[in-house]
Legacy VTK file of the C-alpha trace (Angstrom):
# vtk DataFile Version 3.0
C-alpha trace
ASCII
DATASET POLYDATA
POINTS 508 float
19.325 18.950 -11.368
18.279 15.858 -9.443
19.726 15.978 -5.916
21.534 12.892 -4.692
19.963 10.133 -2.620
19.390 10.839 1.057
20.835 8.656 3.786
18.566 5.695 4.489
15.969 6.566 7.117
16.341 10.345 6.734
13.205 12.341 5.957
13.129 13.038 2.226
9.713 14.645 1.788
7.407 15.965 4.521
4.089 17.770 4.838
3.537 20.050 7.820
0.037 21.257 8.674
-1.188 20.951 5.076
-4.712 22.238 4.451
-6.439 22.586 1.103
-9.712 24.123 -0.059
-11.376 24.133 -3.472
-13.910 26.923 -4.098
-14.283 27.422 -0.375
-14.792 23.698 0.359
-12.037 22.345 2.607
-10.781 18.845 1.719
-7.576 18.613 3.836
-7.311 19.729 7.461
-3.771 20.387 8.806
-2.339 17.029 7.648
1.199 15.922 8.560
3.060 13.306 6.532
6.687 12.081 6.491
8.430 9.978 3.852
11.783 8.415 4.717
14.591 7.601 2.312
14.379 4.002 1.166
10.889 3.177 2.383
7.582 2.143 0.820
4.884 4.144 2.596
1.209 3.300 2.043
-1.292 6.166 1.985
-4.719 4.771 2.804
-8.234 6.126 3.228
-11.730 5.933 1.823
-12.479 7.689 -1.420
-12.863 11.355 -0.530
-10.450 11.032 2.421
-7.988 13.413 0.725
-5.312 10.985 -0.496
-5.217 12.186 -4.100
-5.192 15.839 -3.022
-2.252 15.242 -0.667
-0.346 13.345 -3.393
-0.933 16.224 -5.841
0.375 18.722 -3.276
3.440 16.595 -2.481
4.245 16.249 -6.172
3.640 19.879 -7.149
0.394 19.454 -9.104
-1.502 21.469 -6.492
-0.420 24.135 -4.011
-1.618 23.963 -0.389
-3.964 26.596 0.992
-1.824 26.587 4.135
1.052 24.598 5.630
4.452 23.825 4.152
6.358 21.137 2.218
9.872 20.137 3.294
12.373 18.519 0.931
15.392 17.120 2.774
14.229 19.029 5.834
14.103 22.421 4.095
10.923 24.336 3.174
10.267 24.292 -0.594
7.600 25.403 -3.042
7.359 22.565 -5.523
7.132 23.638 -9.170
3.834 22.915 -10.910
2.639 20.565 -13.663
5.195 17.830 -13.310
8.224 20.119 -13.168
9.034 18.613 -9.746
10.555 15.717 -11.715
13.659 17.874 -11.883
13.850 17.464 -8.102
13.466 13.692 -8.396
9.734 13.576 -7.561
7.746 11.421 -10.004
4.094 10.412 -9.968
2.529 7.410 -11.681
-1.007 8.687 -12.265
-4.037 6.431 -11.860
-5.318 7.972 -15.102
-2.771 7.447 -17.845
-0.600 10.408 -18.804
0.618 9.078 -22.159
0.618 10.631 -25.611
-1.478 8.213 -27.696
0.167 9.178 -31.019
3.725 8.467 -29.825
5.580 5.173 -29.650
6.457 3.537 -26.342
10.090 4.675 -26.461
9.117 8.202 -27.490
6.733 8.360 -24.527
9.448 7.263 -22.073
11.818 9.982 -23.253
9.228 12.720 -23.901
10.701 16.002 -22.611
14.155 14.520 -22.049
15.077 13.250 -25.492
18.640 12.051 -26.013
20.571 13.527 -28.920
23.862 12.746 -30.606
25.531 15.393 -32.781
22.290 17.373 -32.673
20.166 14.480 -33.918
17.778 12.313 -31.866
19.573 9.159 -30.793
16.656 6.834 -31.418
18.745 3.680 -31.186
19.887 4.555 -27.664
16.341 5.489 -26.539
14.907 2.278 -27.972
17.584 0.190 -26.247
17.115 1.962 -22.884
13.353 1.542 -23.126
13.789 -2.148 -23.822
16.080 -2.498 -20.823
13.571 -0.893 -18.442
10.656 -2.920 -19.834
12.680 -6.118 -19.468
13.345 -5.200 -15.818
9.586 -5.108 -15.343
9.079 -8.388 -17.187
7.022 -6.603 -19.848
6.891 -7.808 -23.427
5.509 -4.512 -24.770
7.134 -3.574 -28.090
9.133 -0.382 -27.590
8.213 0.671 -31.153
4.450 0.179 -30.739
2.126 3.167 -30.701
0.620 3.899 -27.275
-2.840 3.978 -28.914
-2.447 0.346 -29.960
-1.745 -0.988 -26.448
-4.096 -2.750 -24.082
-4.881 -1.005 -20.802
-2.584 -3.264 -18.763
0.310 -2.593 -21.187
-0.253 1.162 -20.917
0.007 0.855 -17.136
3.350 -0.935 -17.504
4.593 1.849 -19.776
3.568 4.426 -17.147
5.497 2.500 -14.499
8.536 2.105 -16.810
8.462 5.850 -17.527
8.611 6.657 -13.798
11.309 4.111 -13.011
13.467 5.250 -15.929
13.729 8.775 -14.504
16.097 7.881 -11.650
13.620 9.279 -9.171
14.174 9.858 -5.464
10.445 9.786 -4.710
7.846 7.845 -6.668
4.099 8.190 -6.047
2.150 5.150 -7.244
-1.623 5.721 -7.424
-3.403 2.350 -7.801
-0.585 0.957 -10.017
-1.850 -2.634 -10.020
-5.534 -1.972 -10.789
-5.246 -3.405 -14.304
-2.215 -5.702 -13.871
-2.217 -9.469 -13.729
-0.856 -11.290 -10.693
2.396 -12.054 -12.452
2.817 -8.437 -13.613
2.114 -7.263 -10.051
4.678 -9.715 -8.655
7.400 -8.452 -11.019
6.521 -4.824 -10.282
6.773 -5.384 -6.541
10.107 -7.120 -7.010
11.443 -4.082 -8.895
10.022 -1.631 -6.315
11.735 -3.476 -3.473
15.019 -3.433 -5.384
14.794 0.333 -5.905
13.790 0.853 -2.260
16.908 -1.015 -1.156
18.934 1.382 -3.333
17.421 4.371 -1.514
14.370 5.297 -3.634
11.258 6.204 -1.629
7.748 5.172 -2.678
4.293 6.363 -1.678
1.874 3.559 -2.491
-1.804 4.577 -2.814
-3.971 1.482 -3.072
-7.255 0.040 -1.888
-5.893 -3.515 -2.015
-5.208 -4.284 1.616
-3.407 -7.538 0.849
-0.911 -5.692 -1.383
-0.380 -3.008 1.267
0.406 -5.698 3.842
2.765 -7.481 1.456
4.705 -4.529 0.077
4.859 -1.566 2.427
6.978 -0.564 5.423
4.633 2.032 6.985
1.016 3.023 6.632
-0.609 6.438 7.012
-4.415 6.566 7.149
-6.519 9.631 6.312
-10.234 9.987 7.026
-12.448 12.887 5.924
-9.397 14.980 5.048
-7.700 14.473 8.416
-4.701 12.453 9.583
-5.772 9.417 11.628
-2.667 7.267 12.203
0.841 6.447 10.956
2.183 3.032 11.934
4.660 0.342 10.832
2.771 -2.074 8.575
4.169 -5.022 10.525
2.055 -4.263 13.606
-1.208 -3.889 11.663
-3.465 -6.272 9.784
-5.929 -5.705 6.971
-8.924 -5.569 9.321
-7.360 -2.932 11.560
-6.400 -0.761 8.558
-9.945 -1.052 7.190
-11.404 0.024 10.540
-9.060 3.015 10.701
-10.150 4.026 7.205
-13.890 3.908 7.756
-14.104 4.471 11.507
-16.308 1.414 11.997
-16.106 -2.358 11.917
-16.471 -4.162 8.593
-17.557 -7.538 9.857
-20.019 -8.039 6.989
-18.123 -6.950 3.873
-20.276 -9.264 1.738
-24.006 -9.585 2.279
-25.652 -13.019 2.510
-26.016 -14.485 -0.967
-29.436 -14.462 -2.579
-29.968 -17.912 -4.085
-32.691 -17.863 -6.754
-34.987 -20.824 -7.138
-33.761 -23.425 -9.637
-37.022 -23.043 -11.536
-36.763 -19.238 -11.681
-37.243 -17.684 -15.135
-34.210 -17.567 -17.415
-34.022 -13.869 -18.367
-30.799 -13.893 -20.398
-29.620 -16.687 -22.659
-26.450 -16.585 -24.771
-25.553 -19.393 -27.190
-22.692 -19.942 -29.628
-21.503 -16.319 -29.407
-18.382 -15.531 -31.437
-16.609 -12.179 -31.901
-13.342 -13.315 -33.397
-11.565 -13.549 -30.058
-14.481 -14.811 -28.006
-15.351 -18.295 -29.218
-18.576 -20.256 -28.843
-19.625 -18.591 -25.587
-22.873 -19.680 -23.974
-24.507 -19.148 -20.578
-27.873 -18.460 -18.929
-28.836 -16.086 -16.135
-31.974 -16.466 -14.011
-34.181 -13.803 -12.518
-32.754 -12.495 -9.222
-29.360 -14.161 -9.748
-25.898 -12.680 -9.199
-23.804 -14.460 -11.832
-20.022 -13.936 -11.850
-17.401 -13.893 -14.621
-13.808 -14.479 -13.576
-10.557 -15.063 -15.430
-7.156 -13.505 -16.008
-6.759 -10.125 -17.707
-7.117 -10.637 -21.464
-9.378 -13.674 -21.114
-12.165 -12.005 -23.115
-14.712 -11.172 -20.397
-15.264 -7.542 -21.366
-15.350 -8.336 -25.078
-18.027 -10.972 -24.449
-20.144 -8.574 -22.389
-19.823 -5.794 -24.956
-21.056 -8.240 -27.610
-23.978 -9.290 -25.424
-25.193 -5.693 -24.938
-24.594 -4.616 -28.544
-21.541 -2.404 -28.009
-19.585 -4.810 -30.153
-20.857 -6.772 -33.178
-20.853 -10.507 -32.947
-19.747 -12.750 -35.809
-22.283 -15.387 -34.910
-24.392 -16.620 -32.035
-27.649 -15.682 -30.336
-28.572 -13.467 -27.396
-32.113 -13.833 -25.991
-33.700 -11.545 -23.400
-36.756 -13.298 -21.965
-36.898 -15.389 -25.107
-36.676 -12.418 -27.495
-33.608 -12.299 -29.772
-31.379 -9.204 -29.671
-29.865 -7.990 -32.951
-26.078 -7.858 -33.172
-24.383 -4.539 -32.473
-27.555 -2.733 -31.396
-27.051 -1.236 -27.924
-30.299 0.724 -28.130
-32.284 -2.485 -28.603
-30.607 -3.978 -25.537
-31.557 -0.947 -23.452
-35.165 -1.134 -24.655
-35.261 -4.770 -23.567
-34.099 -3.847 -20.058
-30.454 -4.914 -20.458
-27.814 -2.434 -19.212
-24.019 -2.410 -19.079
-21.911 -0.559 -16.500
-18.458 -0.037 -17.999
-15.256 -0.695 -16.056
-13.774 2.535 -17.481
-15.776 5.159 -15.639
-13.311 7.988 -16.484
-13.360 7.618 -20.261
-16.516 5.667 -21.175
-18.867 6.034 -18.242
-18.897 9.658 -17.097
-18.433 13.183 -18.457
-15.740 14.479 -16.095
-16.161 18.122 -17.055
-19.908 18.100 -16.353
-21.967 18.108 -13.173
-23.627 15.186 -11.413
-27.145 15.774 -12.721
-26.022 15.951 -16.355
-24.281 12.621 -15.951
-27.115 10.974 -14.042
-29.800 11.629 -16.650
-27.671 11.304 -19.781
-29.110 7.886 -20.705
-32.657 8.695 -19.572
-33.382 12.138 -20.997
-36.775 11.014 -22.248
-37.890 10.357 -18.697
-37.062 13.922 -17.706
-38.525 15.802 -20.669
-41.829 17.623 -21.148
-43.025 18.818 -24.546
-39.580 18.207 -26.009
-37.683 20.147 -23.333
-35.728 18.937 -20.330
-37.563 19.369 -17.045
-35.009 20.682 -14.473
-37.345 19.885 -11.580
-37.601 16.261 -12.695
-33.797 16.006 -13.039
-33.268 17.580 -9.618
-35.694 15.127 -8.069
-33.855 12.219 -9.720
-30.553 13.554 -8.395
-31.865 13.836 -4.847
-33.237 10.293 -5.120
-29.898 8.958 -6.431
-27.940 10.651 -3.605
-30.146 8.980 -1.022
-30.336 5.595 -2.684
-26.648 5.251 -3.485
-25.220 7.389 -0.674
-23.433 9.844 -2.984
-21.642 12.241 -0.677
-20.250 15.589 -1.877
-19.622 18.799 0.015
-20.468 20.899 -3.056
-23.591 19.942 -5.038
-22.246 21.804 -8.106
-18.933 20.000 -8.169
-17.651 18.752 -11.545
-17.640 14.953 -11.681
-13.891 14.920 -12.401
-13.352 16.538 -8.999
-15.302 13.833 -7.150
-13.666 10.894 -5.400
-13.473 7.593 -7.219
-16.019 6.017 -4.887
-18.582 8.748 -5.473
-17.950 8.575 -9.218
-18.574 4.822 -9.128
-21.805 5.251 -7.175
-22.913 7.977 -9.612
-22.179 5.662 -12.543
-24.271 2.921 -10.941
-27.058 5.429 -10.307
-26.880 6.540 -13.978
-27.246 2.943 -15.161
-30.138 2.282 -12.772
-31.946 5.452 -13.898
-33.124 3.590 -17.008
-34.665 0.898 -14.728
-32.966 -2.164 -16.253
-33.947 -5.671 -15.193
-30.590 -7.212 -16.210
-27.422 -5.315 -15.292
-23.888 -6.239 -16.336
-21.389 -4.595 -13.981
-17.786 -4.745 -15.222
-15.223 -4.383 -12.410
-17.694 -2.933 -9.891
-15.108 -1.763 -7.315
-11.947 -0.959 -9.291
-10.012 1.836 -7.614
-12.368 2.403 -4.691
-11.922 2.017 -0.951
-13.078 -0.857 1.242
-15.953 1.092 2.809
-17.410 2.000 -0.594
-16.828 -1.566 -1.776
-19.014 -2.796 1.092
-21.740 -0.366 0.069
-21.665 -1.429 -3.584
-21.776 -5.111 -2.603
-24.913 -4.433 -0.585
-26.398 -2.402 -3.469
-25.873 -5.403 -5.795
-27.431 -7.797 -3.284
-30.414 -5.484 -2.822
-30.961 -5.286 -6.604
-30.960 -9.082 -6.828
-33.499 -9.316 -4.003
-35.704 -6.924 -5.952
-35.777 -9.539 -8.727
-33.167 -7.961 -10.998
-30.429 -10.109 -12.487
-26.822 -9.066 -12.107
-23.690 -10.185 -13.967
-20.552 -9.248 -12.063
-17.329 -9.227 -14.125
-14.351 -8.919 -11.794
-10.606 -9.516 -11.605
-10.977 -9.688 -7.806
-11.591 -13.331 -6.969
-12.822 -12.620 -3.416
-15.441 -10.381 -5.042
-16.994 -13.029 -7.285
-16.675 -15.631 -4.521
-18.352 -13.377 -1.965
-21.198 -12.160 -4.211
-22.063 -14.777 -6.813
-24.044 -18.015 -6.659
-22.478 -19.175 -9.947
-19.169 -18.193 -11.534
-18.137 -18.645 -15.169
-14.371 -18.732 -15.759
-12.926 -17.548 -19.067
-9.570 -18.331 -20.631
-8.317 -17.149 -24.045
-11.770 -16.167 -25.241
-13.604 -19.272 -24.076
-15.785 -20.103 -21.117
-13.889 -23.061 -19.679
-16.004 -23.780 -16.616
-19.054 -22.716 -14.627
-18.708 -23.240 -10.857
-21.460 -23.518 -8.255
-21.728 -23.960 -4.494
-18.573 -25.196 -2.771
-16.740 -25.288 -6.098
-16.494 -21.486 -5.983
-13.039 -20.978 -4.456
-9.832 -19.192 -5.453
-8.046 -22.481 -6.024
-10.735 -23.876 -8.317
-11.144 -20.606 -10.270
-7.348 -20.474 -10.813
-7.280 -24.084 -12.052
-9.696 -23.177 -14.817
-8.187 -19.733 -15.506
-4.690 -21.210 -15.827
-5.820 -24.020 -18.138
-5.366 -26.876 -15.658
-9.033 -27.803 -15.953
-11.724 -27.333 -18.601
-15.461 -27.761 -18.705
-15.010 -31.268 -20.105
-12.725 -32.194 -17.227
-15.076 -30.802 -14.580
LINES 1 509
508 0 1 2 3 4 5 6 7 8 9 10 11 12 13 14 15 16 17 18 19 20 21 22 23 24 25 26 27 28 29 30 31 32 33 34 35 36 37 38 39 40 41 42 43 44 45 46 47 48 49 50 51 52 53 54 55 56 57 58 59 60 61 62 63 64 65 66 67 68 69 70 71 72 73 74 75 76 77 78 79 80 81 82 83 84 85 86 87 88 89 90 91 92 93 94 95 96 97 98 99 100 101 102 103 104 105 106 107 108 109 110 111 112 113 114 115 116 117 118 119 120 121 122 123 124 125 126 127 128 129 130 131 132 133 134 135 136 137 138 139 140 141 142 143 144 145 146 147 148 149 150 151 152 153 154 155 156 157 158 159 160 161 162 163 164 165 166 167 168 169 170 171 172 173 174 175 176 177 178 179 180 181 182 183 184 185 186 187 188 189 190 191 192 193 194 195 196 197 198 199 200 201 202 203 204 205 206 207 208 209 210 211 212 213 214 215 216 217 218 219 220 221 222 223 224 225 226 227 228 229 230 231 232 233 234 235 236 237 238 239 240 241 242 243 244 245 246 247 248 249 250 251 252 253 254 255 256 257 258 259 260 261 262 263 264 265 266 267 268 269 270 271 272 273 274 275 276 277 278 279 280 281 282 283 284 285 286 287 288 289 290 291 292 293 294 295 296 297 298 299 300 301 302 303 304 305 306 307 308 309 310 311 312 313 314 315 316 317 318 319 320 321 322 323 324 325 326 327 328 329 330 331 332 333 334 335 336 337 338 339 340 341 342 343 344 345 346 347 348 349 350 351 352 353 354 355 356 357 358 359 360 361 362 363 364 365 366 367 368 369 370 371 372 373 374 375 376 377 378 379 380 381 382 383 384 385 386 387 388 389 390 391 392 393 394 395 396 397 398 399 400 401 402 403 404 405 406 407 408 409 410 411 412 413 414 415 416 417 418 419 420 421 422 423 424 425 426 427 428 429 430 431 432 433 434 435 436 437 438 439 440 441 442 443 444 445 446 447 448 449 450 451 452 453 454 455 456 457 458 459 460 461 462 463 464 465 466 467 468 469 470 471 472 473 474 475 476 477 478 479 480 481 482 483 484 485 486 487 488 489 490 491 492 493 494 495 496 497 498 499 500 501 502 503 504 505 506 507
């Protein structure tokens, strides 16, 4: 049974001297953490700092190697595999925990179905699901199958599922990573309302502006150790970033590399149509970092997938150094030196149940084969080179990729793409779900690749990212490129004018 709400300000959930090891590798070192009733508490740190491990321990998905958990001030062993929900502890996972074959309302009530006279009361469950979704400002159809939903809609269903459980403690792991600004605004509004009613939230995010806007206190971890807990009001984004990485981040973005106006055009797209994407055209020069911005659902990823052959195009032309690429032929794109780094590293980019080397060489097996057999020495050499080049840091070289931090996974995915030595690289959401220190590294990797003469397309929902990295930015809206900005035009205000439909290419 769910215990009642605690008095505001009282400690609801605490960690005392929590340590955790996996296969002899220690990832948490005697960490303390306190969550008060009716507060929103940010848990910050670089990828690999131990945030996810601490959240799993505090929600019962992992047991500590040593230390204790206190619930309402009393020692407790939290039940495993989500059973802590019975105690009012709910987690919104960064990776969706939804049954794809169920409807939205069935997912919300899975494991706690409502019956009437021994029969499922579907009408009540539908109505309650609709009420919670309306609270969140979501227009998702409660009768829709989960498998039919867009990623952002699945995230809203995850949030609705947690909120509908009358939780005392809610862990939110990167809840806004795929949400639009308006969806994020409505979510924060609902979170504050629940906080004022006594619900406690642990907010895990790498978005410093959201942490400053939403949270009451901040705890920072670094390398598995507690660094600081402080009221958010006396910190700023820069000071939090420094606590996370242990160094100043005065140069988050490297100096832009501006290619010569007469530099070779290496990628040309004209009149590309996919059904949703309409009449898209753009050119990218050698050594250029070219950005694509726009609201979620604007068609950026669909356009890029059509360019690299992961999606067939209805019409239009893609030229790589003047040579046409056939529609829907990803292998031909790779052979022409065109590579795509997916934004979905967990499901489309990496094999989570395999090791680092297997993932690194998956697209380049021919380079590491001799007489038809894989050459382990060649693969090992490539892995050592990738670790040095992309600063992939792991305590255990045999770790499964699914056990690695998000930042190390992202760097491994970039290394995997670069292993085929592409000259044109499309990077979709390069820093989604990673910490500010790793973001800085990836930005400098991108800049270095451009200075080598490679051409980079950066697709990002983070406007500061495209502004800080790119010399030109195309803005998409409803499947169309509505403007291409250069120089001083590249600003948040100007990008939003195009993204919101206030300006078009013709009006520019």
